[in-house]
C-alpha positions in Angstrom: -1.7 16.4 -14.5 0.2 18.7 -12.1 0.2 16.1 -9.3 1.7 13.5 -11.6 4.5 15.8 -12.8 5.2 16.6 -9.2 5.7 12.9 -8.5 8.1 12.4 -11.4 10.2 15.6 -10.7 10.8 14.6 -7.0 11.1 10.9 -7.3 14.8 10.6 -8.1 15.9 13.2 -5.5 13.9 11.6 -2.7 14.3 7.8 -3.3 17.9 7.0 -2.4 18.2 3.3 -3.3 16.1 0.6 -4.9 17.6 -2.9 -4.5 18.2 -4.9 -7.7 15.9 -7.8 -7.0 12.3 -7.1 -8.3 9.4 -6.6 -5.8 6.2 -8.6 -6.1 4.1 -7.9 -9.2 1.1 -7.0 -7.0 1.0 -4.9 -3.8 1.0 -6.8 -0.5 -2.4 -7.1 1.2 -1.2 -8.4 4.6 -1.6 -5.8 7.3 1.5 -6.1 9.6 0.7 -3.2 11.9 -2.5 -2.3 13.8 -4.9 -0.1 11.8 -5.3 2.1 14.8 -2.9 2.4 17.8 -1.7 4.5 20.7 1.9 5.0 21.7 2.4 3.9 25.4 5.1 4.1 27.9 6.1 0.6 29.0 9.0 -1.4 30.5 10.8 -4.5 29.4 13.6 -6.2 31.4 13.7 -3.1 33.7 14.3 -0.8 30.8 11.6 1.9 30.1 10.7 2.6 26.5 7.6 3.2 24.4 5.6 0.8 22.3 2.5 0.9 20.1 -0.6 -1.1 20.4 -4.4 -1.0 20.5 -4.2 -0.9 24.3 -1.5 -1.1 27.0 -2.4 -4.8 27.4 -2.0 -5.4 23.6 1.3 -3.9 22.7 2.5 -5.0 19.3 5.6 -3.0 18.3 8.4 -1.5 20.4 9.8 1.9 19.5 13.4 2.7 20.5 15.1 6.1 20.2 18.5 7.5 20.8 21.2 10.0 19.8 24.7 9.5 18.5 27.6 11.6 17.1 29.0 11.0 13.7 30.4 12.5 10.5 33.4 14.7 10.0 32.2 17.4 12.3 30.8 15.0 15.0 27.2 16.0 14.1 24.5 14.8 16.5 22.1 12.3 14.9 18.7 11.3 16.3 17.5 7.7 15.6 14.1 6.1 15.9 13.5 2.4 15.3 10.2 0.6 14.8 10.5 -3.0 15.8 8.7 -6.1 14.6 7.6 -7.1 18.1 6.8 -5.7 21.5 10.3 -6.6 22.7 12.8 -3.8 21.9 15.4 -6.4 21.0 13.2 -7.7 18.2 14.3 -7.1 14.6 13.7 -3.6 13.1 11.0 -3.0 10.6 12.3 0.6 9.9 15.0 2.8 11.3 14.9 6.6 10.8 18.0 8.8 11.2 17.8 12.6 11.5 20.8 14.9 11.6 20.2 17.4 14.3 21.6 20.3 12.3 19.3 19.5 9.3 16.2 18.5 11.2 13.9 18.3 8.2 15.8 15.6 6.3 15.4 12.0 7.6 16.9 8.9 6.1 14.8 5.8 6.6 16.0 2.2 6.2 13.1 -0.2 5.6 13.6 -3.9 6.2 12.6 -6.3 3.4 9.0 -7.4 4.0 6.4 -9.4 2.2 8.9 -10.3 -0.6 10.0 -6.8 -1.1 13.8 -6.1 -0.8 15.3 -3.6 1.8 15.0 0.0 0.8 16.5 3.4 1.9 14.0 6.2 1.5 14.2 9.9 2.3 11.6 11.8 4.4 12.0 15.4 3.4 10.6 18.3 5.3 9.5 21.6 3.8 8.6 25.0 5.5 5.0 26.0 5.3 3.1 29.2 5.9 1.6 27.9 9.2 2.7 24.2 9.4 5.7 22.3 7.9 5.1 19.4 5.5 7.0 16.1 5.1 7.0 13.9 2.1 8.4 10.7 0.8 8.3 8.7 -2.4 7.8 5.0 -2.6 7.1 2.5 -5.4 3.9 0.6 -4.9 3.6 -2.6 -6.7 5.9 -4.1 -9.4 9.1 -2.7 -10.9 7.1 -1.2 -13.8 4.8 0.8 -11.6 5.6 4.5 -11.1 6.9 5.9 -7.8 4.2 7.6 -5.8 4.6 10.7 -3.6 3.0 10.9 -0.1 2.8 14.0 2.1 2.3 14.6 5.8 0.7 18.0 6.5 -1.2 19.7 9.3 -4.9 19.1 9.7 -7.8 19.9 12.0 -11.5 19.1 12.0 -13.9 16.2 11.9 -11.7 13.8 9.9 -8.9 13.5 12.5 -11.4 13.9 15.4 -13.4 10.8 14.3 -10.3 8.8 13.4 -8.1 9.2 16.5 -10.0 11.7 18.8 -7.6 14.6 18.3 -8.7 18.1 17.3 -5.5 18.8 15.4 -2.6 16.8 14.1 -1.2 15.4 10.9 -2.7 13.7 7.8 -0.9 11.7 5.2 -2.2 12.1 1.6 -1.3 10.7 -1.8 -0.8 12.9 -4.9 -4.6 12.6 -5.6 -5.4 14.2 -2.2 -6.8 11.0 -0.7 -6.2 10.8 3.1 -4.4 7.5 4.0 -3.5 8.1 7.7 -3.9 10.4 10.7 -1.4 11.1 13.5 -1.8 13.2 16.6 0.7 13.7 19.5 1.3 15.9 22.5 4.5 18.0 22.1 4.8 19.1 25.7 5.4 15.6 27.1 8.9 14.3 27.9 8.3 10.9 26.2 6.8 10.4 22.7 3.1 9.8 22.9 0.3 9.9 20.4 -2.5 8.2 18.5 -2.5 6.9 14.9 -4.9 5.4 12.4 -4.7 4.2 8.8 -7.8 5.2 6.9 -9.2 4.7 3.4 -6.8 2.9 1.1 -4.2 3.1 3.8 -6.3 0.7 6.0 -6.9 -2.0 3.4 -3.3 -3.2 3.2 -3.2 -2.8 -0.6 -0.2 -0.3 -0.4 2.0 -3.0 1.1 3.9 -3.7 4.3 6.9 -1.4 3.6 4.5 1.5 2.9 2.9 0.8 6.3 6.3 0.7 8.1 7.4 3.9 6.3 4.1 5.7 7.2 4.3 4.8 10.9 8.1 5.5 11.4 7.8 8.8 9.5 4.9 9.9 11.7 6.8 9.0 14.8 10.0 10.8 13.7 7.9 13.9 12.9 6.6 13.7 16.5 10.2 13.5 17.8 11.3 16.4 15.7 8.4 18.6 16.6 8.8 17.8 20.3 12.5 18.8 20.1 11.5 22.2 18.7 8.9 22.7 21.4 10.7 21.5 24.5 14.3 21.0 23.4 14.6 17.3 23.8 15.9 14.7 21.3 14.1 11.6 22.3 
């Protein structure tokens, strides 16, 4: 199938590192992130940041962002970290780093979760006729399972409207075209805001905790990148 050949041809270029220790023989079924959440502005210890949760009184995971200079030419990098708890000092589940000068390539470090070792994965953006797309490749299941490709693309209509209440936004699909998540955000705001929902197989937990973390942190970083294009901010 064309979709399967697409997966194989892009797998090696997108997946940067698989740790040596084998992952579980079956996908994890524990859901570590809310199936549906909103990104809220909040404050912890006098420091304002953002966090995700089902409501502002049920915040579950802090999100911290920043910029730094690095590399031989002192290139500016944008970083976004999804934390394991509502406190921004809690351990990271995933950290995404995006070079400002190459805004469509994002390196993501995923923490070891549910028996799976830490991973480094690439989120790669591509130009589209109307809307850019972003894709990543991740192995789901045991070491003998093939890597699978997942793609964020623009969407509009009843699907995203019923899932998160937005008329337009992003959907994440697998190579078979199944929708696994929706993400919608407002690009004109100073701070990152938005609504997210896992749907279909994405909502069952069968794809594993690392897939959940990668899906959420990639959607958030896409929001940061798109906002920077619209209003020229990097956080």
